[in-house]
C-alpha positions as CSV (number, residue, x, y, z in Angstrom):
1,M,173.2,19.4,83.3
2,Y,172.8,21.5,80.2
3,T,171.9,21.1,76.5
4,V,173.5,23.1,73.7
5,L,172.2,23.4,70.2
6,L,174.6,24.2,67.3
7,A,173.0,25.4,64.1
8,D,175.0,25.7,60.9
9,D,174.6,24.5,57.3
10,E,178.3,23.6,57.1
11,K,179.0,20.2,58.5
12,S,182.7,20.9,58.9
13,V,181.9,23.8,61.2
14,L,179.6,21.7,63.3
15,D,182.2,19.0,63.5
16,I,184.8,21.5,64.7
17,L,182.5,23.0,67.3
18,I,181.6,19.5,68.7
19,S,185.2,18.3,68.8
20,S,187.1,21.4,69.9
21,I,185.3,22.1,73.1
22,S,185.4,19.9,76.3
23,W,181.6,20.0,76.7
24,H,181.4,17.6,79.6
25,A,183.9,19.7,81.6
26,L,181.5,22.6,81.2
27,G,178.6,20.7,82.6
28,V,177.0,20.0,79.2
29,D,175.7,16.5,78.7
30,T,174.0,16.9,75.4
31,V,175.1,18.7,72.2
32,L,172.5,18.8,69.4
33,T,173.0,20.0,65.8
34,A,170.7,21.4,63.1
35,S,171.6,22.3,59.5
36,D,169.1,25.2,59.2
37,G,167.0,27.6,61.3
38,E,163.7,25.7,60.9
39,K,165.2,22.4,62.2
40,A,166.8,24.3,65.0
41,L,163.5,25.9,66.0
42,E,161.8,22.5,65.9
43,I,164.4,21.1,68.3
44,I,164.0,24.0,70.7
45,K,160.2,23.6,70.7
46,S,160.5,19.9,71.5
47,R,163.1,20.0,74.3
48,R,164.8,22.3,76.7
49,V,167.9,24.1,75.4
50,E,170.0,26.4,77.5
51,L,172.5,27.7,74.8
52,L,172.0,28.3,71.1
53,I,175.0,28.9,68.8
54,T,173.9,29.7,65.3
55,D,175.3,30.9,62.0
56,I,173.6,33.8,60.2
57,R,173.4,32.5,56.6
58,M,171.4,29.3,56.6
59,P,168.7,27.9,54.2
60,R,165.0,28.0,55.0
61,M,165.5,30.3,58.1
62,D,168.6,32.4,58.8
63,G,170.2,32.8,62.2
64,L,168.8,36.3,62.9
65,E,165.2,35.1,62.2
66,L,165.9,32.0,64.4
67,I,167.0,34.2,67.3
68,R,164.1,36.5,66.8
69,N,161.7,33.5,67.2
70,V,163.6,32.0,70.1
71,R,163.6,35.3,71.9
72,S,159.8,35.5,71.4
73,L,159.0,32.0,72.5
74,Y,161.9,31.1,74.9
75,P,163.5,34.3,76.3
76,D,165.7,32.3,78.8
77,V,167.7,30.7,76.0
78,H,171.2,32.3,75.7
79,C,172.3,32.9,72.1
80,I,175.7,33.3,70.4
81,L,175.9,34.4,66.8
82,L,178.5,32.7,64.6
83,T,179.0,34.2,61.2
84,A,181.5,34.8,58.4
85,Y,179.9,38.2,57.6
86,S,181.4,41.0,59.7
87,E,179.1,43.8,58.5
88,F,178.2,46.2,61.2
89,S,174.5,45.9,60.5
90,Y,174.4,42.2,61.4
91,A,176.2,42.8,64.7
92,K,173.9,45.8,65.5
93,E,170.8,43.8,64.8
94,A,172.1,40.9,66.8
95,I,172.6,43.2,69.8
96,A,169.1,44.5,69.4
97,L,167.9,40.9,69.6
98,G,169.8,40.3,72.8
99,V,172.6,37.9,71.7
100,E,175.1,37.2,74.4
101,N,178.1,37.4,72.0
102,Y,179.1,37.1,68.4
103,L,182.0,35.4,66.7
104,L,183.4,35.9,63.2
105,K,184.5,32.9,61.2
106,P,187.1,31.4,61.1
107,V,187.2,31.5,64.9
108,P,190.3,30.2,66.8
109,K,189.5,27.2,69.0
110,E,190.5,29.1,72.2
111,E,188.2,32.0,71.4
112,V,185.2,29.7,70.8
113,E,185.9,27.8,74.0
114,Q,186.3,31.1,75.9
115,T,183.1,32.5,74.6
116,V,181.1,29.4,75.3
117,T,182.6,29.1,78.7
118,K,181.6,32.7,79.6
119,A,178.1,32.0,78.2
120,L,177.7,28.9,80.4
121,D,179.0,30.8,83.3
122,N,176.3,33.4,82.8
123,I,173.7,30.5,82.7
124,Y,175.1,29.2,86.0
125,K,174.7,32.7,87.5
126,R,171.3,33.2,85.9
127,H,171.9,36.6,84.5
128,E,168.5,38.1,83.5
129,N,169.5,41.3,81.7
130,S,170.5,40.0,78.3
131,E,171.0,43.5,76.9
132,R,174.1,44.0,79.1
133,L,175.7,40.6,78.5
134,L,177.6,41.5,75.3
135,L,178.8,44.7,76.9
136,D,179.9,42.9,80.1
137,N,181.6,40.2,78.1
138,T,183.6,42.8,76.2
139,L,184.5,44.7,79.3
140,L,185.6,41.6,81.1
141,R,187.8,40.5,78.2
142,W,189.3,44.0,78.1
143,L,190.1,43.7,81.8
144,S,191.6,40.2,81.5
145,S,193.7,41.0,78.4
146,S,191.9,38.3,76.4
147,I,190.8,40.5,73.5
148,N,193.1,41.8,70.7
149,S,193.4,45.5,69.8
150,E,191.5,45.1,66.5
151,E,188.5,43.3,68.0
152,L,188.4,45.6,71.0
153,S,188.3,48.6,68.6
154,D,185.5,47.0,66.6
155,R,183.4,46.2,69.7
156,A,184.1,49.5,71.3
157,A,182.7,51.3,68.3
158,L,179.6,49.1,68.3
159,L,179.0,49.3,72.1
160,G,179.9,53.0,72.7
161,I,183.1,52.3,74.7
162,N,185.7,55.1,74.5
163,I,189.1,53.5,74.2
164,Y,191.0,56.6,73.0
165,L,191.2,58.6,76.2
166,P,194.6,59.7,77.7
167,C,194.2,57.8,81.0
168,Y,192.4,54.8,82.5
169,C,192.0,53.3,86.0
170,V,190.1,50.5,87.6
171,I,188.3,50.5,91.0
172,C,187.2,47.2,92.6
173,I,184.5,47.1,95.3
174,V,183.5,44.2,97.6
175,K,181.3,43.7,100.6
176,K,182.8,43.5,104.1
177,D,179.4,42.3,105.4
178,E,177.5,39.7,103.4
179,K,174.1,41.1,104.6
180,A,174.7,44.7,103.6
181,P,173.7,45.8,100.1
182,L,176.4,47.3,97.8
183,S,174.1,49.0,95.3
184,P,173.6,52.4,97.2
185,F,177.3,52.9,97.5
186,C,178.1,51.8,94.0
187,S,175.4,54.0,92.5
188,A,176.7,57.0,94.5
189,C,180.3,56.3,93.2
190,I,179.1,56.1,89.6
191,E,177.1,59.3,90.0
192,R,180.0,61.3,91.4
193,L,182.7,59.9,89.2
194,S,180.6,60.3,86.0
195,K,180.8,64.0,86.4
196,Q,184.5,63.9,85.6
197,Y,185.2,60.6,83.9
198,E,183.9,58.1,81.4
199,V,182.6,55.3,83.7
200,Y,181.9,51.7,82.7
201,H,180.8,49.2,85.4
202,L,180.3,45.4,85.7
203,W,180.5,42.4,88.0
204,D,183.6,40.3,87.4
205,D,183.8,36.5,87.7
206,N,184.8,36.7,91.4
207,G,181.9,38.8,92.6
208,R,183.7,42.1,92.6
209,Y,182.0,45.2,91.4
210,V,184.4,46.8,88.9
211,L,184.5,50.4,87.8
212,I,186.5,51.3,84.7
213,L,187.4,55.0,84.5
214,G,188.7,57.0,81.6
215,G,189.6,60.7,81.3
216,K,192.1,63.3,80.5
217,E,193.8,63.1,83.9
218,I,193.2,60.7,86.8
219,E,194.6,61.4,90.3
220,Q,194.5,58.5,92.8
221,D,194.2,60.7,95.8
222,A,191.1,62.4,94.3
223,L,189.5,59.1,93.5
224,E,190.0,57.8,97.0
225,K,188.4,61.0,98.5
226,T,185.5,60.6,96.1
227,L,185.0,57.0,97.4
228,E,185.2,58.1,101.0
229,T,182.7,60.9,100.4
230,A,180.3,58.4,98.6
231,A,180.6,56.1,101.6
232,L,179.7,58.9,104.0
233,E,176.7,59.9,101.9
234,T,175.3,56.4,101.8
235,D,176.3,55.6,105.4
236,M,178.2,52.6,103.9
237,R,180.7,51.2,106.3
238,S,180.5,47.6,105.0
239,A,182.2,48.1,101.7
240,A,185.9,47.9,100.8
241,A,187.3,49.5,97.6
242,A,190.7,49.5,96.0
243,V,192.1,51.8,93.3
244,G,194.4,50.4,90.7
245,I,197.3,52.2,89.1
246,T,196.6,54.8,86.4
247,V,197.6,53.8,82.9
248,Q,198.1,55.8,79.7
249,E,196.8,53.3,77.2
250,A,193.6,51.2,76.8
251,N,195.7,48.1,76.3
252,S,197.3,48.6,79.7
253,L,194.0,48.5,81.6
254,P,194.6,44.9,82.8
255,V,197.6,46.1,84.8
256,S,195.3,48.5,86.8
257,Y,192.7,45.8,87.2
258,M,195.2,43.2,88.5
259,M,196.6,45.7,91.0
260,A,193.1,46.6,92.3
261,C,192.2,43.0,92.6
262,E,195.5,42.2,94.4
263,I,194.8,45.0,97.0
264,I,191.2,44.0,97.6
265,E,192.0,40.3,97.9
266,L,194.6,40.8,100.5
267,A,192.9,43.6,102.4
268,D,192.2,43.3,106.1
269,T,188.5,43.8,105.9
270,S,188.1,44.2,109.6
271,S,189.9,47.5,109.4
272,S,188.0,50.8,109.4
273,G,187.5,52.9,106.3
274,V,186.4,52.1,102.8
275,V,189.6,52.5,100.7
276,M,192.0,49.7,101.1
277,K,195.7,50.5,100.9
278,K,198.7,48.5,99.5
279,E,200.6,48.5,102.8
280,I,203.6,46.4,101.7
281,N,204.9,44.8,98.5
282,I,202.5,42.0,98.2
283,S,202.7,41.4,94.5
284,G,205.2,39.9,92.2
285,F,207.1,36.7,91.7
286,R,208.4,36.1,95.2
287,V,204.9,36.3,96.7
288,D,203.5,33.9,94.1
289,V,206.3,31.4,94.8
290,L,205.5,31.7,98.5
291,A,201.8,31.3,97.8
292,E,202.5,28.1,95.9
293,E,204.6,26.8,98.8
294,V,201.8,27.5,101.2
295,R,199.2,25.9,98.9
296,K,201.3,22.8,98.6
297,L,201.7,22.7,102.4
298,F,197.9,22.9,103.0
299,Y,197.1,20.2,100.4
300,E,199.6,17.7,101.5
301,D,198.7,14.7,103.6
302,R,201.8,14.7,105.8
303,K,203.4,12.1,108.0
304,E,205.6,14.7,109.6
305,A,204.4,16.7,112.5
306,K,202.6,19.8,111.3
307,Q,204.5,22.1,113.6
308,D,207.9,20.9,112.2
309,V,206.8,21.5,108.6
310,H,205.4,25.0,109.5
311,K,208.7,25.8,111.2
312,L,210.7,25.0,108.1
313,L,208.6,27.2,105.9
314,A,208.7,30.0,108.5
315,A,212.5,29.8,108.6
316,K,212.8,29.8,104.8
317,L,210.6,32.9,104.6
318,F,212.6,34.8,107.3
319,K,215.8,34.1,105.4
320,A,214.4,34.9,101.9
321,E,212.9,38.3,102.8
322,E,216.0,39.9,104.2
323,E,215.0,43.5,103.4
324,K,211.8,43.3,105.5
325,N,211.7,43.5,109.3
326,A,210.0,40.7,111.3
327,R,206.6,42.3,111.5
328,E,206.5,43.0,107.8
329,K,207.5,39.3,107.1
330,L,204.6,38.2,109.3
331,S,202.2,40.5,107.6
332,L,203.4,39.2,104.2
333,L,202.8,35.6,105.4
334,M,199.3,36.4,106.6
335,K,198.4,38.1,103.4
336,T,199.8,35.3,101.3
337,C,197.7,32.8,103.3
338,T,194.7,35.0,102.5
339,K,195.7,35.1,98.8
340,V,195.8,31.3,98.8
341,L,192.4,30.8,100.4
342,L,190.7,33.3,98.2
343,S,192.2,31.8,95.0
344,E,191.3,28.2,96.1
345,F,187.7,29.0,97.3
346,P,186.3,31.9,95.3
347,A,182.8,30.5,95.7
348,Q,183.1,31.0,99.5
349,T,182.1,34.3,101.0
350,L,184.0,36.5,103.5
351,V,187.2,34.4,103.6
352,Q,189.2,37.4,104.9
353,G,186.9,37.5,107.9
354,R,187.8,34.0,108.9
355,L,191.4,34.9,108.9
356,F,191.3,38.4,110.4
357,T,188.1,39.2,112.2
358,D,187.4,35.6,113.5
359,W,190.9,35.2,114.9
360,P,191.3,37.6,117.8
361,G,194.7,36.2,118.5
362,Y,196.4,37.7,115.4
363,D,197.0,41.1,116.9
364,E,198.5,39.5,120.0
365,T,200.6,37.1,117.9
366,A,202.0,40.0,115.7
367,G,202.4,42.5,118.6
368,E,205.7,41.2,120.0
369,V,207.5,40.1,116.9
370,S,210.9,41.9,116.5
371,G,213.4,39.2,115.5
372,K,213.8,35.6,114.3
373,D,213.2,34.1,117.8
374,Q,209.8,35.8,117.9
375,F,209.0,35.5,114.2
376,I,209.3,31.7,113.9
377,P,206.6,30.8,116.6
378,A,204.4,33.7,115.4
379,A,204.6,32.5,111.8
380,V,203.8,28.9,112.9
381,K,200.7,30.2,114.7
382,V,199.6,32.0,111.5
383,L,200.2,28.9,109.4
384,D,198.4,26.7,111.9
385,H,195.3,29.0,111.9
386,A,195.3,29.5,108.1
387,E,195.6,25.7,107.6
388,Q,192.6,25.1,109.9
389,V,190.5,27.5,107.9
390,F,191.7,25.9,104.7
391,K,190.8,22.4,105.9
392,A,187.4,23.6,107.0
393,L,186.7,25.1,103.7
394,F,188.0,22.2,101.7
395,G,185.9,19.9,103.9
396,T,182.7,21.6,102.8
397,L,183.3,20.4,99.2
398,N,181.7,17.2,97.9
399,P,184.0,14.2,98.4
400,K,184.0,13.6,94.6
401,I,185.3,17.2,94.1
402,Q,187.9,16.7,96.8
403,Y,189.1,13.6,95.1
404,A,189.2,15.4,91.7
405,I,191.2,18.3,93.0
406,K,193.8,16.1,94.8
407,Y,194.1,13.9,91.7
408,M,194.6,16.9,89.5
409,R,197.3,18.3,91.8
410,A,199.1,15.0,92.0
411,N,199.0,14.3,88.2
412,M,198.9,17.7,86.5
413,G,201.9,16.8,84.3
414,E,200.0,14.0,82.7
415,G,197.0,14.1,80.3
416,I,194.1,14.8,82.6
417,S,190.5,14.9,81.4
418,I,187.1,14.9,83.2
419,K,186.3,11.6,81.4
420,L,189.4,10.0,82.9
421,L,188.4,11.1,86.4
422,C,184.9,9.8,85.9
423,T,186.3,6.3,85.1
424,K,188.0,6.3,88.4
425,N,185.0,7.4,90.6
426,G,182.0,6.2,88.5
427,T,180.5,9.7,87.9
428,N,178.8,11.0,84.8
429,P,181.2,13.5,83.1
430,A,178.6,16.3,82.6
431,Y,177.3,15.8,86.1
432,L,180.9,16.1,87.5
433,G,181.5,19.1,85.4
434,Q,178.4,20.9,86.6
435,M,179.2,19.9,90.3
436,F,182.8,21.1,89.9
437,K,181.6,24.5,88.8
438,T,179.0,24.8,91.5
439,E,181.3,23.7,94.3
440,T,184.5,25.5,93.4
441,G,183.4,28.5,91.2
442,F,185.6,27.2,88.4
443,F,185.0,25.1,85.3
444,F,187.1,22.0,85.4
445,N,189.5,22.9,82.6
446,D,189.9,26.5,83.9
447,Y,190.8,25.1,87.3
448,L,193.3,22.7,85.8
449,T,195.0,25.5,83.7
450,R,195.2,27.8,86.8
451,L,196.7,25.0,88.9
452,R,199.3,24.3,86.2
453,I,200.2,28.0,85.9
454,N,200.6,28.3,89.7
455,R,203.0,25.3,89.8
456,S,205.0,26.8,86.8
457,V,205.6,30.0,88.8
458,Y,207.3,27.8,91.5
459,L,209.4,26.1,88.8
460,L,210.4,29.4,87.1
461,H,212.3,30.6,90.1
462,N,215.0,28.0,89.3
463,P,217.0,29.5,86.4
464,D,218.2,26.1,85.3
465,N,214.6,25.1,84.3
466,K,214.0,25.9,80.7
467,I,210.6,27.4,79.9
468,K,209.7,24.7,77.4
469,D,210.6,22.0,79.9
470,I,208.5,23.7,82.6
471,A,205.5,23.8,80.2
472,A,205.9,20.1,79.6
473,Q,206.4,19.3,83.3
474,V,203.1,21.0,84.4
475,G,201.1,19.4,81.6
476,F,201.2,21.7,78.6
477,F,201.9,19.9,75.3
478,S,202.6,23.2,73.5
479,S,205.0,25.8,74.9
480,S,203.3,28.6,72.9
481,Y,200.0,27.7,74.5
482,F,201.6,27.6,77.9
483,E,203.0,31.1,77.3
484,K,199.5,32.4,76.2
485,C,197.8,30.9,79.3
486,F,200.5,32.3,81.5
487,K,200.2,35.8,80.2
488,N,196.4,35.7,80.5
489,Q,196.7,34.8,84.2
490,K,199.8,36.8,85.2
491,G,199.7,39.7,82.7
492,V,203.2,39.1,81.4
493,S,205.1,36.3,79.6
494,P,206.9,33.6,81.6
495,L,210.3,35.1,80.6
496,K,209.4,38.6,81.7
497,Y,208.0,37.2,85.0
498,R,211.3,35.3,85.6
499,M,213.4,38.4,84.8
500,E,211.4,40.3,87.5
501,F,212.5,37.7,90.0
502,M,216.2,37.7,88.8
503,A,216.4,41.5,89.0
C-alpha cells in the first residue's frame, strides 16, 4: 500500500485534493499534507512516500526547491507539480528535475484524478526513467483523446512534439512469444521509419509498443513493407504488428490508435507473418453488443444447461449477421470471444494463444461450416472452448477480487465504492485497491467505469432507451459525465455510436 504527500500552503486546495480522489481505490492507504516545502521534506525524511504532489509557490521552501532536494535524497519518489503559474520557465525547469507531470490551477477534478492515477500506475510498473514519464504521459493522453487541443499544443511545444504535420498514423506491436525480446525489432522499425517520418514511441497501458508516425504523406502498404523488412533484418518471427488508418489531423490520432489496437487484439497470433490484417469487419456497434452478450454469458452462474444457452446465442448471431456467410460469422464469434478475454484479463499474457494455438480443434471446427445446420454446433464448440479459457483465467484471481467483480457486475446501477465492498468482505480498502490493480491490471474505479460503458453499449441498441436513462441505469449520476466517459472509451459520443448502429 502506498503513501502520498500533498504540499500546498492553501488549505482549500489540500481539502479538494483529499476529498476529490478515491485514494483507497488506487491502493493508497495514507495521504499526508504539508503547508510548506520544509515541512514536506521533513515528512519525506521521516517516512516512506511514493508520490509527492506539490505547489510551486510556498513559504520557506518552494516546490521546485523541494523537488530538487527530494530528487537528490530519494530519487524513487514520483513527483507532480501543481501550480497556478503557467510560465514556460517553470515547466521547463520542472522537466529538468524529472517531474512526472504538471498541472495548472484551477484543475478539474477529472484531470487531477487522471494524472494521479497514471502516476500510481507508473509506480506499480516501477518505471525507472523519469525523464521520459512526462513525454509518455502526454503521448498516451494524445492517443486516448483525453487531452484538449490547447493543452496538447502547449505540451507539444515544451516536449518537441510536432502536431502540425499533414498526416499521422499509429502502429501497435506485441509479442507472439513471451520469451522473445521485442527491442531489436522495435529499434529496427524506428531506425527505418525515422528516415521518412517523425516517430514517437512509448508503451501503452496494455503492454503494446506504440509508434506514432507523422509526415507529409503516409502510405499503409509502404509501412507494412517496412515492418516486414525490419522483421527479416532482425530475424523476428515472434512479433505481431498492426497499422492503423492514416488521419489528416493531430486531433484524429486516437482513431488510428483505436483501429491498430482492435486489429492487434483480435489477430490470430499463430499465423505467419508480422503484419496483422483486418480480415473482416470486427469493429463497431454490433460487435460491441455481441461482446457484451458473450461477456454476460461467461460471467453468469446458470441453472440452464450450458449447451442450450450457447445454442441460443449462436442462433441469434446467425440471424443478426445476414450479410455474412457462415464461416465469416464463426470467425466473427471467435474474434469477439478473443476481444472479451483480452478486455477482461489484460494482466494475463498470450491470451490469443490459448484460443487459437492451444486449440487444435478450431481449424477442424471451422472447416466444414457452410450453413446454419453446420454453424450452430460449430459456434457452440467455440463458445464452449472460450468459456473454459475464461473460467480458467477468472479462477486464477484472488477470491476477494472474484467476489468484487461479480458484485460490481450485479450492482453497477447502484452507488458502488471500494469502502462498501470492504464492509462486506472485511478487507482494508487500500489493500483491496492495491490487490485489484495487481490482479486485474485495472484500478478499481477504472474497471467500474469500463464495466458500465460496456453495459451501456448493449442498452443503446434499443432505440426506446433514452441516453440519460441509460446513464442512470448503469450507475452514472450525471449524463454529461457519462457522455464524457463514453467518448474517452469509444472515441465517439453515445448518440453518434447509436447512429452508426441505426444506419
